[in-house]
N, C-alpha and C positions, 0 to 999 in steps of 0.2 A: 152452787156454783161446782160444776167437775173441776178435780185437778187435770191438766195438760200436760202431759208427760212428755222431755224432752230424748231426742234421738241424740245424743251426743257423735254418736258414730255416723250418723246419717250428716250430722251438720259437716264432719271432720271429712266428709267423704265429698260433699258438696264443694268445701271450700276447695279440699286437693284437687280436685275437677275444674275447679276454676284458674287456681291458680298454672295449672298443668297447660289450659287454653291459651291464658296467658305468658307463658312462658313460651309457646309453640307461636307465638302472636312476635314476639318479642324476638327470637330466635331467625324467623323469617324474615321481620325487619333487617335485623342486623345484617344479617345473609345478602337483602337488598342493597344495604349501604355497601356494604362490602365489596357487592360485585359491583354495585354504580363506581368503586373507588379503585377500583380494579380495571376496568373500562378505559378510566379516564390518568391515568401511569401505568398503565400496560406500554412498554418497550416499543417503540416508532421507530423508524429508520432519523428522522429527524431528532427525536429524543437521544437516538445512540449513537450517535456521528455527527462530524463534520464534516465543514469544505475547507482545505488548507492546499496554496500554493504555492512555492519555491520560484524566485527571480535571482537567477544566477547570471550576471557578467561579466565576461573576463576580456581582456586582450591577448586576440592569437598572435600576433606579431606576424604578420603575412600581410604582402600588397603585391599586386598586380605593377608592372612593368610592362609599361605601354610601348617604350624603347625597344627594349628586347623581345617583346612578343610580333614588333611590326619584325625587325629582323628576321626572327624565327621566320615566317611568314614568306617573306621574301625571301631569304637562300633556299627553302625548299618549293618555291615558286607557286606555292598554297593561295588558294583566295583569304582573302583578308577576313579578319574571325574567327576563323576555326581553329585557331591553337593560342594559346597564353600564356606566359610566365610565371607564374605567383613565386616572389623571394620569400624564402624567411629571413624577417629584418634583425633574430637575432640568432641565426644560424639552429646550432642546437642544445641551446639554453638550458641547462639543469634547473633554474629556479622558476622560468616559464613554463617544463613541462612538467617540474612538482605541481604548479598550479591546474597547468588542465590536466594532470590524473585525479587531483583530487575535487575538483568540478565533476567531472566524468563520476569518482567513487562516491560524492552528494548525492549527485540526481537517481542513482541505481540506486541506494539506499532509501531516499523517496518514494521511489513507485516501488521497494521493496515492502515498506511498511505501511504502506496507502492503497486505497484499491482506484480503478478507474471513475473516472464521472464524465468531463465535457473535454470537449474539444478546447476551450480557452486557455488548458494547461489546470484546474481545479483536480482535484482528486478527492478522496472520501474517507474520513481518517474516522476509525469507530474512538468513543472519546476513553473504551478501555484502552486503548492504543497512545492516548495523548502525551502522556508522564514520560514515557520510554520514548515514545517519539521526539519530543521538544527538547531531552537532553540530549540525542543523539544530533539532535540537528543543529542545536546550541555549538557541541562538539565541533561539529565539523566546521560550523561559521569562527569559530574563535582561530582553531586551524589555520582558515582559510584566511583569516585577516595577519598569522603571523607570516603564512608565506610570501603573504603580497608583499610584508615588509621586506623581509630577506630577496624578494624580485626588485624592489627598490629601490637598495643600499645598495646595490650591484647594477643598474643600471648603465649609469655611466659609465661605466669603466668593460662593460659587456659592449656598449655601441662600441666603444676604440677598439676593442678584442676582434670588434666582427668585422671591419671595414678590407681587412686584410684577406677574407673567406670570402668575403660577398666582389672582391676586385671593381670592375665597372660596372657594376650592378649596384654600388653603396652609394644610396645619396643623404644628406645628411637631414634632408628636409621631411624624408618620411619616417624619424626618431620626433613623438612628441615631446614635451618637458615632462621631466621627473610629476609636477604639480597634473599636469594633465590629463598624465597616465594614471595616474590615481585613481581619477572621475571614472573612467573608463571601467573601475573593477566594482561590484555590488554584488549582495550577499540578502535579501531578504525571504520572511518567511510572515504570510499571511493567512490567520485564520479566520471565519466563518459560519455564524452559525445556516442549518441547512434549512431551507425555505419546506413550506410542504402548500398543499394548494389551499390551506385554507386561510393564509399569509395574503392571499391579495386584499388589497385595500381601495383599488382606486375605483371611484365612482363614474363606473363607462355601462349603467343597469343592470336590470338583473338578466337579462340575456346572454349580452356579451361578458357579462361578466359567469356565467354560467360555461358559459365557451373556454371563454382563458384558463379557468380551471378542471376540463377537461383536458385541453390541450395539455394543459403543465400535466394531469394524473398522468398521460398517458408518457410524457416525457419522463416522469419522476418513476414508473416503473420498467421504462427500457434501459432509463440508467443503472437502477436498483438490478437487474437482470444482469447487465453488464460489469456490474463490480462483484457481483457474486460469482457469473462467471469466470472472472480473473480468478480470486481465488482456490475452484476447484479446477481451470487449467491449468495453474501453477502445482497444484497437489497431483493432479495427472502427469504431468513431465517429472516429477519427485522421484512419483511412485515407478512409472514406465522405467525411469533408468534405471531405476534398484534391482528392478525384475530381469532385464536384459544384462546387468552386471553378475547379478546370481548367477545364471543361465548356462552354469557346467557342471559337470559331473563328475571330474576326477581330476588331479591334478595335473595330467599333461597338459591337460585341454584349460586349464586355469584362467582365469582371467582377474584382470587387475583394476581396479579402482579403489582411491580416496576415500580415507576416511571421512571427508564430506556426505558420501554417498549416504550415510547412517542418519549424518548430520541434518543433510537438506528437507527428509521426509519426520525428524524429530520438533524441526524447528515450525514443521506447518501446524503440530499437533496444536502448536499456542496462537501459530495466525490463525486458524480453525476459531478458536476459540474468542480470540478478540475480535476479530473481522463477521461474527456473529451477531450484528448488530439487532435482530430482527429475532433471535430465540429460536432457529430453524432446528428441528427436531434430528432431522437428517445430518445438520452443519454438525448440532452436538453430538450425535451417534457415532459419527463418520470419527470426528477426534477422542470419542472414548474407546475406539475401537482401537485405531493406531496408537496412541498410547499402550492398552494392552498388548496390539500386536508386537513394538519397539519395546516392549520393556526387555530390559539385560543385551538386548542387542548390541555386541558390540561390532568395528571391522574389522577384527582381530578374530574375533569367535567365528567370523563370518568365513573368514578366509581358511579356515581350520578346519571347522567342522562339519562335514560333511553332513550330515542329517540337518545340524540346525541351521544350515543355509538352505537346503531340502523346504525346511521347515518355512520360514522366514520367505522364504518367494514365494511357496503357496498361500502365506497371511495379507503378502502385497497384492498379491493376483488378485484374491478376493478381493480386498479394497477398491484394485481397479473397475473391476468387475460392477461392484456395487454405487461406484461414481452416475452421477446424474448426467443425461444425455449432452452433450456436446460440441460446439461447431467446431473441432482441432482436428 
């Protein structure tokens, strides 16, 4: 029998080649699995945002006086219904005014921290903004309750005091009891998930379901574009205002501006980041660019340093030119 020599080098090479191919197959499989995972977990509008609505009710303290309205019309020989007399039931109540001002501030805060979504009052809230938003609105709600307590505690005394101011316009029937008045104030915050077209579960037939999904897709796209345009519009407003206020070349024609001119723009950097719910590269790039451009910018430096002011204005103007086209 003839001895057979074993080529260990060839064997090792064969095993190495097999391991190499196996490694490639494994890597490809892992890549495919990872790709599928990324597709499944990639951020969408529904996974990166929610809907929120704020419902605030408050007593305005105004009422139409029918008798006085008729008197005004008669005295001026006018046709019925062309003029009304609305009386302020508590005149200029500081406590009631404080509530009304707080309600206005709360609604403004709600609008500034969210984006438009529907005409029903629902607003789009990025999940990245949730904790900050919830904390801020909870504080506003607590202050609302405190102001109501102050108002109700002084209400009966204010009704007595206002009689002389209203004169013959005063009528005790216009004034609810403290208990009834308390029910006229309310503050509610409702959060809800943002649905997508795939959430339809109604058994309406494949053709009808496809039509419903298509309509919602169209609505979804339209509302998303509206929300994003709202952010871009706010940024355009802040940048345009800064550019206009920095548009002077000497101390003689120096324009006066508040410190908020700078903070209004720097605040937009954070807003661009938290509102970028679908990881828009354009919005991310704008946030990075603005953060760099506004680094070290202070109101005092802009007022005192001509070169620094011109340099900042140039950066702001460049940012304005890079904004997407908006209907503004």
